[in-house]
C-alpha positions in Angstrom: 2.4 -1.8 30.5 2.1 -5.5 30.9 3.5 -7.7 28.1 1.4 -7.9 24.9 1.1 -10.6 22.3 2.8 -10.1 18.9 3.5 -12.3 15.8 7.3 -12.1 15.6 10.3 -13.5 13.6 13.9 -13.6 14.7 15.6 -14.7 11.5 14.9 -14.2 7.8 13.0 -16.8 5.8 9.5 -18.0 5.1 6.3 -18.2 7.1 7.8 -21.0 9.2 9.9 -18.3 10.9 6.8 -16.6 12.4 5.6 -17.3 16.0 3.6 -15.6 18.7 5.5 -14.2 21.6 4.8 -11.9 24.6 6.8 -8.6 24.2 7.2 -5.3 26.1 5.8 -2.2 24.6 7.6 1.0 25.8 5.6 4.2 26.5 5.2 6.6 23.6 8.0 9.0 22.7 7.2 12.7 22.9 5.8 12.8 19.3 4.1 9.4 19.4 0.8 7.8 20.4 0.2 4.4 21.9 -2.6 2.7 19.9 -4.6 -0.4 20.8 -4.7 -2.1 17.4 -8.1 -3.2 16.2 -7.2 -4.3 12.7 -4.2 -4.6 10.4 -3.7 -5.7 6.8 -1.2 -7.5 4.6 1.0 -6.0 1.9 3.6 -7.4 -0.4 6.2 -5.4 1.6 5.6 -7.8 4.6 7.2 -10.6 2.6 10.2 -8.4 1.6 10.9 -7.7 5.2 10.3 -11.3 6.3 12.6 -12.8 3.6 15.2 -10.0 3.7 15.0 -9.9 -0.1 16.3 -8.3 -2.2 19.5 -8.3 -0.2 20.1 -4.6 -0.5 17.0 -4.1 1.8 19.1 -5.6 4.6 21.1 -2.4 4.8 17.9 -0.9 6.4 16.3 -4.0 8.0 19.5 -5.7 9.4 22.3 -7.5 7.5 22.4 -10.8 9.3 19.2 -10.8 11.4 16.1 -8.6 11.3 16.3 -5.3 13.1 12.4 -5.1 13.1 10.8 -8.3 14.2 7.1 -7.5 13.7 5.3 -7.4 10.4 2.2 -5.4 9.4 2.3 -2.0 7.7 -1.3 -0.8 8.1 -3.4 -0.3 11.2 -6.6 1.0 12.6 -7.2 1.3 16.3 -7.8 3.6 19.3 -5.4 6.0 21.0 -4.8 5.0 24.6 -1.8 7.2 25.5 -0.2 10.4 24.2 3.4 11.5 24.0 4.3 14.7 25.8 4.2 16.9 22.6 1.2 15.4 20.9 -1.7 17.9 20.7 -3.5 16.9 17.5 -5.0 13.7 18.8 -6.6 12.7 22.1 -7.1 9.5 24.1 -10.1 7.7 22.7 -9.7 8.8 19.1 -10.3 6.1 16.5 -7.4 6.4 14.0 -5.9 4.7 11.0 -2.6 5.0 9.2 0.4 3.3 7.6 3.6 2.0 9.2 6.9 2.4 7.2 8.7 -0.9 6.2 11.6 0.0 8.5 9.6 0.1 11.7 8.0 -2.7 13.9 4.6 -3.4 12.5 1.0 -3.8 13.5 0.7 -7.6 14.1 0.7 -6.8 17.8 -2.0 -5.8 20.4 -0.5 -2.3 21.1 1.9 -0.1 19.1 3.7 3.2 19.4 3.8 5.3 16.3 4.4 9.0 15.4 1.1 10.8 15.7 1.7 12.5 12.3 1.3 9.2 10.6 -2.2 8.8 11.8 -5.5 10.3 10.7 -8.9 10.2 12.5 -11.0 7.3 11.1 -14.2 8.4 9.3 -17.2 7.3 11.3 -18.7 5.5 8.4 -15.6 3.4 7.9 -15.2 0.1 9.9 -11.9 -0.7 11.6 -11.4 -3.4 9.0 -11.9 -1.1 6.1 -9.7 1.5 7.7 -6.9 -1.0 8.1 -7.1 -2.0 4.4 -6.5 1.5 3.0 -3.5 3.4 4.3 -0.3 2.1 2.6 -2.0 1.0 -0.6 -4.2 4.1 -0.8 -1.3 6.5 -0.2 0.9 4.6 -2.7 -1.7 4.8 -5.4 -2.4 8.5 -4.8 1.2 9.5 -4.7 2.2 7.5 -7.7 -0.6 9.0 -9.8 -0.2 12.6 -8.6 3.3 13.4 -7.5 5.3 12.9 -10.7 3.1 14.9 -13.1 0.9 17.8 -12.2 -2.8 17.3 -12.9 -4.3 18.7 -16.1 -5.0 22.5 -16.0 -8.6 22.0 -17.1 -11.3 19.4 -16.8 -11.4 19.2 -20.7 -7.8 18.2 -20.9 -8.0 14.7 -19.4 -4.9 12.7 -18.8 -4.9 9.1 -20.1 -3.6 6.7 -17.5 -2.7 3.0 -17.8 -2.7 1.0 -14.5 -0.9 -2.4 -14.5 -1.9 -4.7 -11.7 -5.3 -3.0 -11.4 -7.0 -5.7 -9.3 -5.0 -5.8 -6.0 -5.0 -3.3 -3.2 -2.9 -0.6 -4.7 -4.3 -1.1 -8.2 -7.9 -1.1 -7.2 -7.4 2.2 -5.3 -5.5 3.6 -8.2 -8.4 3.2 -10.5 -10.8 4.9 -8.1 -8.4 7.7 -7.2 -7.5 8.3 -10.8 -11.2 8.7 -11.7 -11.6 11.3 -8.9 -8.6 13.2 -10.3 -10.4 13.3 -13.6 -8.2 10.9 -15.5 -9.3 8.5 -18.3 -8.3 5.0 -17.0 -7.2 1.9 -18.8 -6.8 -1.0 -16.3 -4.6 -4.0 -17.0 -5.5 -7.2 -15.1 -6.2 -11.0 -15.5 -9.4 -12.5 -16.7 -10.9 -13.2 -13.2 -10.5 -9.5 -12.3 -11.9 -7.8 -15.4 -15.4 -7.3 -14.0 -14.0 -5.8 -10.7 -11.8 -3.3 -12.6 -14.9 -2.1 -14.5 -16.8 -2.0 -11.2 -14.2 0.4 -9.8 -14.6 2.7 -12.7 -12.0 1.8 -15.4 -13.0 3.3 -18.8 -11.2 0.4 -20.6 -10.0 -2.9 -19.3 -7.2 -5.0 -21.0 -7.1 -8.7 -20.0 -3.4 -9.4 -20.3 -4.1 -13.1 -20.6 -5.9 -12.5 -23.9 -4.1 -9.5 -25.4 -0.9 -7.6 -24.8 -1.2 -4.2 -23.3 2.0 -3.2 -25.1 0.8 -3.7 -28.7 -0.9 -0.8 -30.5 -0.6 1.5 -27.5 2.7 3.3 -28.3 2.9 7.0 -27.3 -0.7 6.9 -26.0 -0.6 7.6 -22.2 0.3 10.6 -20.0 0.9 8.3 -17.0 1.7 4.6 -16.8 1.6 3.2 -13.3 2.7 -0.4 -12.5 1.3 -1.6 -9.2 2.5 -5.1 -10.2 4.1 -6.9 -13.1 7.3 -8.2 -14.5 8.2 -6.3 -17.6 11.1 -4.3 -19.0 11.0 -0.6 -18.3 11.4 0.2 -22.0 8.1 -1.7 -22.7 6.3 0.7 -20.3 8.1 3.9 -21.5 7.1 3.2 -25.1 3.5 3.7 -24.1 4.1 7.3 -23.0 3.3 10.4 -24.8 5.9 13.1 -25.0 6.3 14.4 -21.4 4.6 11.3 -20.0 5.9 9.5 -16.8 6.1 6.0 -15.7 5.9 5.1 -12.0 6.0 1.8 -10.2 5.8 0.6 -6.6 5.9 -3.1 -6.9 6.1 -6.2 -9.1 9.1 -8.3 -9.6 12.6 -7.6 -8.2 13.8 -7.2 -11.8 11.2 -4.6 -12.7 11.8 -2.6 -9.5 15.6 -2.7 -9.9 15.4 -1.5 -13.5 13.0 1.3 -12.3 15.5 2.4 -9.6 18.4 2.5 -12.0 16.5 4.2 -14.8 15.0 6.7 -12.4 18.3 7.6 -10.8 20.5 7.7 -13.8 18.9 7.2 -17.3 15.3 8.5 -17.5 15.7 12.3 -17.3 12.5 12.6 -15.2 10.5 9.9 -17.0 10.8 6.8 -14.7 10.1 6.8 -11.0 10.3 4.0 -8.3 8.0 5.1 -5.5 8.1 4.3 -1.8 5.1 5.7 -0.1 5.3 8.6 2.3 3.1 8.9 5.4 1.0 12.0 4.9 -2.1 12.8 7.0 -3.6 15.2 4.5 -3.3 12.6 1.8 -5.0 10.0 4.0 -7.8 12.4 4.9 -8.4 13.0 1.2 -8.7 9.2 0.6 -11.0 9.0 3.7 -13.2 11.7 2.1 -13.5 9.7 -1.0 -14.6 6.7 1.1 -17.2 8.9 2.9 -18.6 10.2 -0.4 -18.8 6.6 -1.8 -16.1 7.3 -4.4 -13.8 4.7 -3.0 -14.5 1.1 -2.0 -12.0 -0.4 0.5 -12.0 -3.6 -1.5 -11.6 -5.9 1.5 -11.4 -9.5 0.1 -11.3 -11.4 3.4 -10.9 -10.9 7.1 -9.0 -13.3 9.4 -9.0 -13.4 13.2 -5.7 -12.5 14.9 -4.8 -16.2 15.7 -4.8 -16.9 12.0 -2.4 -14.3 10.8 0.0 -16.9 9.3 -2.9 -18.4 7.4 -3.8 -15.0 6.1 -0.2 -14.4 5.0 -0.3 -17.7 3.2 -3.6 -16.9 1.5 -2.1 -13.6 0.3 1.1 -15.2 -0.9 -0.7 -17.8 -2.9 -2.4 -15.1 -5.0 -5.9 -16.1 -3.9 -7.1 -12.7 -2.9 -9.0 -10.2 -5.1 -8.4 -7.2 -2.8 -7.1 -6.5 0.6 -6.6 -9.2 3.2 -7.3 -7.9 6.7 -6.6 -9.1 10.2 -9.1 -8.4 13.0 -6.8 -7.9 16.0 -9.5 -7.7 18.7 -11.8 -10.4 19.9 
């Protein structure tokens, strides 16, 4: 294949490290597909990889310089070539899916990725909507579902508190939790209260006006922090007997505490989650979209020559949903 254009970085740092370059894309390995990328989206993980922080991440991303030089951890596009052992997709299929943090990403015109990471895009879903959903949607679903089995009956509703309920992961978490039959309390800032209600939250706490930690002790079956900077003990005090706390983001302090508590101290109560690519999970989320039970919550779409502007917009906290890059003209 001829060289393709990608947004790359060769050393850790800020947005100033990013530049466009022409790169070679090898043919797909036996279990991979080559995809023409139509859209991509931005996640907080892009900045972790770009900055190489926290430092422990560099064990996987490269100690002194980045092992993976292309950001972007969601994509939608069209399959243009199959690996020799790929039989579940065909050339011409419109697909979407996530890209793990430790893999070159989707801010590129063409990308090789294991076919098992991809699902066929629902016809009613635009490429931009499809690029918004995978990583955030899978994270939300898996954090809500995988650490405590759903209630045995519809009458026995779990009570769930979602911190950071207005971003990509949080907004999907509200909608997925409602489909799972949970009673949802969303925690967000003032400007996002109406959106949280729009997505189906039964109760919304504006943390700028009241503390979500006061008067809520031993109340919830699941507490999920998609964002935040709070002590793990403040979250676990909210849990009923047998309840679980899971987190996927927020401050480095919060994540580090969750990792330590989850590995050593919590006895099955605290979990730090890193999403797992899963086609069946992605198909379930796609079915919610098709049945109008899930809104992709796209805040803004940028053209591909403005990826750095899009990253800056995201980093400044201006978005109220997913920031998407249109990768085709």
